[in-house]
C-alpha positions as CSV (number, residue, x, y, z in Angstrom):
1,M,68.8,127.2,60.0
2,T,67.9,130.1,57.7
3,D,69.9,133.3,57.9
4,L,68.2,134.7,60.9
5,T,68.8,138.4,60.0
6,K,66.8,137.9,56.8
7,L,63.6,137.1,58.7
8,T,60.8,139.6,59.0
9,L,59.7,140.7,62.5
10,A,56.6,138.5,62.2
11,E,58.6,135.4,61.0
12,A,61.1,135.9,63.8
13,R,58.3,136.1,66.3
14,E,56.8,132.8,65.1
15,G,60.3,131.2,65.1
16,L,60.8,132.2,68.8
17,K,57.4,131.0,69.7
18,A,58.1,127.6,68.0
19,K,61.5,127.6,69.7
20,S,63.2,127.1,66.3
21,F,66.0,129.3,67.7
22,T,66.6,131.4,70.8
23,A,66.4,135.1,71.3
24,K,70.1,135.0,72.2
25,E,71.0,133.3,68.9
26,L,68.8,135.8,67.0
27,T,70.4,138.8,68.7
28,Q,73.9,137.5,68.2
29,A,73.3,137.0,64.5
30,F,72.4,140.7,64.2
31,L,75.3,141.9,66.4
32,D,77.7,139.8,64.1
33,S,76.1,141.4,61.0
34,I,76.4,144.9,62.4
35,E,80.1,144.4,63.2
36,V,80.8,143.6,59.6
37,A,78.5,146.1,57.9
38,N,78.7,149.1,60.1
39,P,82.2,150.3,59.1
40,I,80.9,150.5,55.5
41,L,77.3,151.5,55.9
42,N,77.6,153.7,59.0
43,T,74.1,152.9,60.2
44,Y,74.7,152.7,64.0
45,V,76.4,155.4,66.0
46,A,76.4,153.3,69.1
47,T,75.8,149.5,69.7
48,T,74.6,148.1,73.0
49,A,75.8,144.4,72.6
50,D,75.9,143.6,76.4
51,R,72.5,145.1,77.0
52,A,71.0,143.3,74.0
53,L,72.3,139.9,75.1
54,E,71.0,140.5,78.6
55,Q,67.6,141.4,77.3
56,A,67.7,138.4,75.0
57,A,68.5,136.1,77.9
58,E,65.6,137.5,79.8
59,S,63.4,136.9,76.8
60,D,64.5,133.3,76.5
61,A,63.6,132.7,80.2
62,R,60.2,134.3,79.6
63,I,59.5,132.2,76.5
64,A,60.5,129.1,78.4
65,R,58.0,130.0,81.1
66,G,55.3,130.7,78.5
67,E,55.2,134.4,79.3
68,M,55.8,135.8,75.8
69,R,55.1,139.5,75.3
70,P,54.2,141.0,71.9
71,L,57.8,141.8,70.9
72,E,59.5,139.2,73.0
73,G,63.2,138.7,72.1
74,L,62.9,140.7,68.8
75,P,66.1,142.8,68.1
76,I,65.4,146.4,66.9
77,G,67.4,149.6,66.3
78,I,66.6,153.0,67.9
79,K,67.0,156.3,66.1
80,D,69.4,158.6,68.0
81,L,66.6,161.1,68.6
82,F,65.0,158.9,71.2
83,C,66.4,159.2,74.8
84,T,67.5,155.9,76.1
85,R,68.6,155.6,79.8
86,D,72.4,155.6,80.2
87,V,72.9,155.1,76.5
88,H,74.3,157.6,73.8
89,S,71.4,159.9,72.9
90,Q,72.8,162.9,71.0
91,A,70.5,163.5,67.9
92,C,73.7,162.9,66.0
93,S,74.9,166.4,67.0
94,H,78.2,167.5,68.4
95,I,76.5,169.9,70.8
96,L,75.1,166.9,72.8
97,D,78.6,165.4,73.0
98,G,78.7,162.7,75.7
99,F,75.0,163.1,76.7
100,K,73.5,159.9,78.2
101,P,70.1,160.6,79.7
102,T,69.0,159.4,83.1
103,Y,65.5,158.6,81.7
104,E,63.8,156.6,79.0
105,S,61.5,158.0,76.3
106,T,57.9,156.8,76.5
107,V,58.1,155.1,73.1
108,T,61.2,153.1,73.8
109,Q,59.9,152.2,77.3
110,N,56.8,150.8,75.6
111,L,59.0,148.7,73.3
112,W,61.1,147.3,76.2
113,D,57.8,146.6,78.1
114,A,56.7,144.6,75.1
115,G,59.9,142.5,75.2
116,A,62.0,144.1,72.4
117,V,65.8,143.9,72.4
118,M,67.9,147.0,71.8
119,L,70.8,146.6,69.4
120,G,71.9,150.2,69.5
121,K,71.3,153.8,68.4
122,L,70.9,154.6,64.7
123,N,72.5,157.4,62.6
124,M,70.3,160.3,61.4
125,D,70.5,163.8,60.1
126,E,71.6,166.2,62.9
127,F,68.5,167.1,65.0
128,A,66.5,165.4,62.3
129,M,67.2,168.3,59.9
130,G,67.9,166.8,56.4
131,S,66.6,164.6,53.7
132,S,69.7,162.5,52.9
133,N,71.4,161.6,56.2
134,E,74.4,163.8,55.2
135,T,74.1,166.3,58.1
136,S,75.0,163.8,60.8
137,Y,78.0,164.7,63.0
138,Y,79.0,161.0,62.6
139,G,79.1,161.2,58.9
140,P,76.6,160.1,56.2
141,V,74.8,156.7,56.1
142,V,75.4,154.7,52.9
143,S,72.4,153.0,51.4
144,P,72.7,149.2,51.0
145,W,71.2,149.8,47.5
146,R,73.3,150.5,44.4
147,R,72.3,151.6,40.9
148,N,72.4,149.1,38.2
149,D,74.8,151.2,36.0
150,G,77.9,149.6,37.4
151,S,79.1,152.9,38.8
152,N,79.0,151.7,42.5
153,A,78.2,155.3,43.5
154,K,77.3,155.5,47.2
155,L,73.6,156.4,47.4
156,V,71.8,158.2,50.2
157,P,69.3,156.3,52.2
158,G,67.1,159.4,52.6
159,G,66.6,161.4,55.8
160,S,66.4,162.2,58.5
161,S,65.8,158.6,59.6
162,G,68.4,157.3,57.1
163,G,70.1,155.0,59.7
164,S,66.8,153.4,60.6
165,A,65.8,152.8,56.9
166,A,69.3,151.5,55.9
167,A,69.6,149.2,58.9
168,V,66.3,147.6,58.2
169,A,67.0,147.3,54.5
170,A,70.5,145.8,55.1
171,D,69.1,143.3,57.7
172,L,70.9,144.9,60.6
173,C,67.8,144.9,62.8
174,L,64.3,143.5,62.4
175,A,62.7,146.9,62.6
176,A,63.6,150.4,63.8
177,T,62.1,153.5,65.5
178,A,62.1,156.7,63.4
179,T,60.5,160.1,63.5
180,D,58.8,162.2,60.9
181,T,58.6,166.0,60.9
182,G,58.2,166.6,57.1
183,G,58.7,163.2,55.6
184,S,61.6,161.7,57.6
185,I,60.0,158.3,58.0
186,R,58.3,158.0,54.6
187,Q,61.1,159.4,52.3
188,P,63.9,157.1,53.6
189,A,61.5,154.1,53.5
190,A,60.7,154.9,49.9
191,L,64.4,155.2,48.9
192,T,65.4,151.9,50.6
193,G,62.5,149.5,49.8
194,T,61.2,149.5,53.3
195,V,57.8,150.3,54.9
196,G,57.5,153.4,57.0
197,I,54.4,154.9,58.7
198,K,54.1,158.3,60.2
199,P,51.1,158.0,62.5
200,T,48.6,160.8,63.3
201,Y,50.0,163.6,65.4
202,G,49.4,162.6,69.0
203,R,49.2,158.9,68.4
204,C,52.7,158.3,69.9
205,S,54.1,160.2,72.8
206,R,56.8,162.7,72.1
207,W,58.1,162.6,75.6
208,G,61.8,161.9,75.7
209,I,62.3,162.4,72.0
210,I,64.7,165.3,71.3
211,A,62.5,168.0,69.7
212,F,62.9,169.5,66.3
213,A,59.5,171.1,65.5
214,S,57.1,170.3,68.3
215,S,53.9,170.8,66.3
216,L,55.1,168.5,63.5
217,D,57.3,165.8,65.0
218,Q,55.8,162.3,65.3
219,A,57.4,158.9,66.0
220,G,56.7,155.8,64.0
221,P,58.4,152.6,62.8
222,I,60.4,151.6,59.7
223,A,60.0,147.9,59.0
224,K,60.5,145.2,56.3
225,T,56.7,144.7,55.7
226,V,53.3,146.2,56.3
227,R,52.6,143.6,58.9
228,D,55.9,144.3,60.7
229,A,55.1,148.0,60.7
230,A,51.6,147.3,62.2
231,I,53.2,145.1,64.9
232,M,55.7,147.9,65.8
233,L,53.2,150.7,65.8
234,K,50.8,148.8,68.1
235,A,53.7,148.6,70.7
236,M,55.0,152.1,70.2
237,A,51.6,154.0,70.4
238,S,50.0,154.9,73.7
239,H,48.4,157.8,75.6
240,D,51.0,159.6,77.8
241,P,50.0,162.1,80.5
242,K,53.6,163.4,80.3
243,D,52.9,164.7,76.7
244,S,50.1,167.2,76.5
245,T,49.8,166.6,72.7
246,S,49.3,162.8,73.2
247,V,45.7,161.8,72.5
248,D,43.8,159.6,74.8
249,T,42.2,157.2,72.4
250,P,42.5,153.4,72.2
251,V,45.2,151.9,70.1
252,P,43.6,149.4,67.7
253,D,45.0,146.0,66.8
254,Y,46.6,147.1,63.6
255,E,47.8,143.6,62.6
256,A,44.2,142.4,62.5
257,E,43.7,144.8,59.5
258,I,46.2,142.8,57.3
259,G,44.4,140.8,54.7
260,Q,41.0,142.6,55.1
261,S,39.1,143.5,51.9
262,I,39.1,147.1,50.5
263,K,36.0,146.5,48.3
264,G,34.1,149.8,48.0
265,L,36.8,151.9,49.6
266,R,37.1,155.3,48.0
267,V,40.6,156.3,46.9
268,G,41.5,159.9,46.2
269,I,44.0,161.0,43.6
270,P,45.0,164.6,44.2
271,K,45.6,166.4,40.9
272,E,48.0,168.9,42.5
273,Y,50.6,166.1,43.1
274,R,51.4,166.0,39.4
275,V,54.2,168.5,39.7
276,D,56.5,170.0,37.0
277,G,59.6,168.0,36.4
278,M,58.3,164.8,38.0
279,A,60.1,161.8,36.5
280,A,57.9,159.7,34.1
281,E,58.7,156.6,36.1
282,I,57.1,158.1,39.2
283,E,53.9,158.8,37.2
284,E,54.0,155.2,35.9
285,L,54.3,153.9,39.4
286,W,51.4,156.0,40.5
287,Q,49.2,154.6,37.7
288,K,50.2,151.1,38.7
289,G,49.2,151.8,42.3
290,I,45.8,153.1,41.1
291,A,45.3,149.9,39.0
292,W,46.2,147.6,41.9
293,L,43.7,149.3,44.2
294,K,41.0,149.3,41.5
295,D,41.6,145.5,40.9
296,A,41.1,145.0,44.7
297,G,37.7,146.6,44.5
298,A,38.4,150.2,45.5
299,T,36.9,153.1,43.6
300,I,39.1,155.9,42.3
301,H,38.2,159.6,42.5
302,E,40.2,162.6,41.4
303,I,40.3,165.2,44.2
304,S,41.7,168.7,44.6
305,L,44.0,169.8,47.4
306,P,44.4,173.4,46.2
307,H,46.8,174.7,48.9
308,T,49.3,171.9,48.3
309,K,51.6,174.3,46.4
310,Y,52.0,176.4,49.5
311,A,52.8,173.5,51.8
312,L,56.6,173.4,51.3
313,P,57.2,177.2,51.7
314,A,54.9,177.3,54.8
315,Y,56.6,174.2,56.3
316,Y,60.1,175.9,55.9
317,I,58.8,178.8,57.9
318,V,57.0,176.8,60.7
319,A,59.6,174.1,61.2
320,P,62.7,176.4,61.5
321,A,60.7,178.8,63.7
322,E,60.0,176.0,66.1
323,A,63.5,174.6,65.8
324,S,65.1,177.9,66.7
325,S,63.0,178.0,69.8
326,N,63.6,174.3,70.8
327,L,67.3,174.5,70.1
328,A,67.8,177.6,72.3
329,R,68.3,175.3,75.3
330,Y,71.6,173.9,74.0
331,D,74.1,176.4,75.4
332,G,77.0,174.4,77.0
333,V,76.0,175.1,80.5
334,R,74.6,171.9,82.0
335,Y,75.3,169.1,79.6
336,G,76.8,168.3,76.2
337,L,79.6,170.3,74.5
338,R,81.2,173.3,76.2
339,V,83.7,175.5,74.4
340,P,85.3,177.9,76.9
341,G,85.0,181.6,76.3
342,D,86.1,185.0,77.7
343,D,82.7,185.4,79.4
344,L,79.2,183.7,79.5
345,I,78.0,185.2,76.2
346,D,81.3,184.3,74.5
347,M,81.0,180.7,75.8
348,Y,77.4,180.5,74.5
349,E,78.5,181.7,71.0
350,R,81.6,179.5,70.7
351,T,79.7,176.4,72.0
352,R,76.8,176.9,69.6
353,A,79.0,177.7,66.6
354,K,81.2,174.6,67.2
355,G,78.4,172.3,68.3
356,F,75.8,172.8,65.5
357,G,76.4,171.7,61.9
358,K,75.8,173.9,58.9
359,E,72.2,172.8,58.1
360,V,71.1,173.2,61.7
361,R,72.7,176.7,61.9
362,R,70.9,177.6,58.6
363,R,67.5,176.6,60.0
364,I,68.1,178.3,63.4
365,L,68.9,181.5,61.5
366,I,65.8,181.2,59.3
367,G,63.6,180.5,62.3
368,T,65.0,183.3,64.4
369,Y,64.5,185.7,61.5
370,V,60.8,184.7,60.8
371,L,60.0,185.1,64.6
372,S,61.7,188.4,64.9
373,A,59.9,191.7,65.5
374,G,58.5,193.1,62.2
375,Y,58.6,189.7,60.4
376,Y,56.5,187.5,62.7
377,D,53.2,188.6,61.1
378,A,54.6,188.6,57.6
379,Y,56.0,185.1,57.8
380,Y,55.2,182.9,60.8
381,L,51.6,184.0,61.3
382,K,50.9,183.8,57.5
383,A,52.4,180.3,57.4
384,Q,50.1,179.2,60.2
385,K,47.1,180.5,58.3
386,V,48.2,178.5,55.2
387,R,48.6,175.5,57.4
388,S,44.9,175.9,58.4
389,L,43.9,176.0,54.7
390,I,46.0,172.9,54.0
391,K,44.1,171.0,56.8
392,R,40.8,172.3,55.5
393,D,41.6,170.9,52.0
394,F,42.0,167.5,53.6
395,D,38.8,167.9,55.7
396,E,36.8,168.6,52.6
397,A,38.5,165.7,50.7
398,W,37.4,163.2,53.5
399,E,33.8,163.9,52.7
400,K,34.4,162.3,49.2
401,V,37.2,159.7,49.9
402,D,38.5,157.3,52.6
403,V,42.2,157.3,51.7
404,I,44.5,159.2,49.3
405,L,47.2,157.7,47.1
406,T,50.3,159.6,45.9
407,P,53.9,158.9,45.1
408,T,56.2,159.2,48.2
409,T,59.2,161.0,46.6
410,P,59.7,162.9,43.3
411,S,62.7,160.8,42.4
412,P,64.7,157.7,43.3
413,A,67.8,157.8,45.7
414,F,70.5,160.1,44.6
415,A,74.3,159.8,45.3
416,L,76.1,161.3,48.3
417,G,77.1,164.9,47.6
418,E,74.8,165.1,44.6
419,K,72.4,167.7,46.1
420,T,74.2,169.0,49.2
421,G,75.2,172.2,47.5
422,D,71.6,173.2,46.8
423,P,69.4,173.4,49.9
424,I,66.3,174.1,47.8
425,E,66.8,171.0,45.6
426,M,67.2,169.0,48.9
427,Y,64.0,170.6,50.4
428,L,62.0,169.6,47.3
429,Q,62.6,165.9,48.3
430,D,59.7,166.4,50.8
431,I,57.3,167.9,48.4
432,F,54.8,165.0,48.6
433,T,55.2,164.4,52.3
434,V,55.1,167.7,54.2
435,T,51.3,168.3,53.7
436,V,50.7,165.3,55.9
437,N,52.7,166.8,58.8
438,M,51.1,170.2,58.3
439,A,47.7,168.7,58.6
440,G,48.7,166.2,61.4
441,L,47.5,163.2,59.4
442,P,48.8,159.6,59.2
443,G,50.8,158.6,56.1
444,I,52.5,155.4,55.1
445,S,55.1,154.6,52.4
446,I,55.1,151.2,50.8
447,P,57.6,149.9,48.2
448,G,55.9,150.0,44.8
449,G,58.6,149.1,42.3
450,L,62.1,149.8,41.1
451,S,63.4,152.8,39.1
452,S,65.2,152.5,35.8
453,Q,68.4,152.6,37.9
454,G,67.3,149.5,39.8
455,T,66.6,151.3,43.1
456,P,63.4,151.4,45.1
457,L,60.4,153.8,44.6
458,G,57.6,154.2,47.1
459,L,53.8,154.8,47.0
460,Q,52.3,156.9,49.8
461,L,48.9,156.5,51.4
462,I,47.4,159.3,53.4
463,G,44.6,158.6,55.9
464,K,42.0,160.3,58.0
465,P,43.1,161.3,61.5
466,F,43.7,158.3,63.7
467,D,42.7,155.9,60.9
468,E,46.1,154.1,60.6
469,S,44.1,150.9,60.4
470,T,42.9,151.7,56.9
471,L,46.5,152.6,55.8
472,F,47.6,149.1,56.9
473,R,44.7,147.4,55.2
474,V,45.3,149.3,51.9
475,G,49.1,149.1,52.3
476,Q,48.9,145.3,52.4
477,I,47.1,145.3,49.0
478,I,49.9,147.3,47.5
479,E,52.6,145.0,49.0
480,D,50.8,141.9,47.8
481,A,50.6,143.4,44.3
482,A,54.0,144.9,44.0
483,G,55.9,142.2,46.0
484,R,58.8,142.9,48.4
485,F,62.1,144.5,47.4
486,P,65.0,143.1,49.4
487,V,68.5,144.5,48.6
488,P,69.7,142.2,45.7
489,E,73.3,141.9,46.9
490,R,75.1,142.3,50.2
491,W,78.1,144.0,48.5
492,W,79.4,145.4,51.8
493,L,80.4,141.9,52.8
494,K,83.0,142.0,49.9
495,S,84.3,145.5,50.5
């Protein structure tokens, strides 16, 4: 029998269908791997072994009866931002200490209804605020990748969905849920050699997902291959009356797009994404991507997205403003951490000071400032106007092209602690990804190659609203041309 944890989601599905192994054997293989790897990589903040084995046993019974659902018996990880009934759901923040919800998020319920098995909750940046998974109350996630310089420096897996990306790359789950507010699915996918798609805003329900910035947050999967991501998104996406931003539109069969031709497809190359200081290897990768799509029959067109340069500053006004509003509810009164005080106000202040980490406090303060009297018009209102201009740039581009190709990140993975002292440097990690959230568009990151340090680099495709199908079709072309990039060595087994 092959090492079951190395299978893709699609391969594991076929293996279960053919009864080459049982769901229980598959699940146990992952639980065993997590037990060995987690003390070193810190990808899971809670494991649910008993529940996983129960779900697997139920799946085996269903498979025996010939009642296989789309994700029957397939073990996955869940980002700690998704509420899971009676299971640790704390957004990796101390302020939600001990919180176990009495309800299930719509996205995770969809996955259980499709037959998936829950291995546990995955580490992440606190309240999804971060680009390196170093702001988690439970400590940073360590990437399974290492540089080829012999230094053995611990690398970041990206953020905020660093636990999801690292767990998929290290074969600690077949796939994982993630969320993306400014690049938090695509950036970690790029840094770990995995595939991550942020669907169109409204494609997946936000109900039961702990909010960071409500007009930007969107759930999506991180997986080993484009096909796996397509299978996952099909199960995750749905219309949900409980979420007023959820769009009532049919969810296509994304997997059917895999292998379709892109002959005649118009690919846009935005000139504004050639930013100062971008590494030469990122430009090289971009050119390779262009060549691969051209070889597959697509036509290449230079386009302009003139307001791109304002996207990052506008994002860092809109997102903290919404965060300061969303996080006002965490006060120590009804659930989570409570630090006693002399009176009610003192209790609020002590609880929030102790419960929130440094980065979250920074963003709450920025957000409260830009929403305050006298500054609302100068900052927040202006940022929303810029957001409209960014969306208009894309609307105009769609008249000329069908999909846009860019790099995902401006650099490969960096070492833990390398950028934590400089918030601006950290925020620049999202320079190629935030425009997609500001405009509510779908975006996917596909591994495109390795950096000079031997670590993964990703290419990003941006699509028209609700046209994830085209992203999967074009993404498969890139994956076929570039090949897959599994972690070369399971060094954590020798640690």
